[in-house]
N, C-alpha and C positions, 0 to 999 in steps of 0.2 A: 382255229383251224382243226383241232383235233375233235373228232366226233366219237372217240372210244369211251367205253365205260369199264373201269374208272378212267378218268382223264389221264393222258400221258403227261409226263413232267414238262414244265415250261422250258422255253429255250435258255433262260438265265438261271435255272436251278442246277445244283451240283450233279444231278443224275440226268441231265438233259439228253444224253446219248441213248437212253433207254427207250425213247419214243419210237413208234412204228416208222418204218421206211415207206414212203408214199411214191418215191421215184428213185430208181437206182440206175446209175450210168457207170458201171465198173470199167468200161473200156475208157472213160474219161477220168475216172478216179474220184467220183463224188456220189453222194446220195442225199436226197432231201427227206428230212424227217417231218412227221405230221405237226410238230411244234414250230416249223419254219426254219429250223437249223439246217444248214448245209454242212455235211460232214465229209471231209476229204480223206483219201486213203492214207495220207501221211499223218493223220490225226489232227490236222488243223481244222478249224471250224469257222464258219461265217454265220453270225447271229442275224436274225430277221431285221434288226435296226442298222445293219451294216458294220457293226463292230467285228473285229477279227480276233480269234484266239489262236496263238501260234501252235504249231505241231507240239505234242507233248507225249511222245513215245517214251516208254520207260528206259532208263539208262541201264545198260548192261553192267553187272557187278564186275569189278576188276579182280583177277585172281591173284 
């Protein structure tokens, strides 16, 4: 799906979120990246094969 040079990271690579946004719907809380990954504003992800990655926001340090 990616036509960029150099190619964007694949959807299953550790840096998948670095791919270009091809469709953004902030009013609905999601963006489609050129590697097929759907990225949600809560940091959850939907991979092109249907697998789900749970939200992974950083945990705030306790004082």
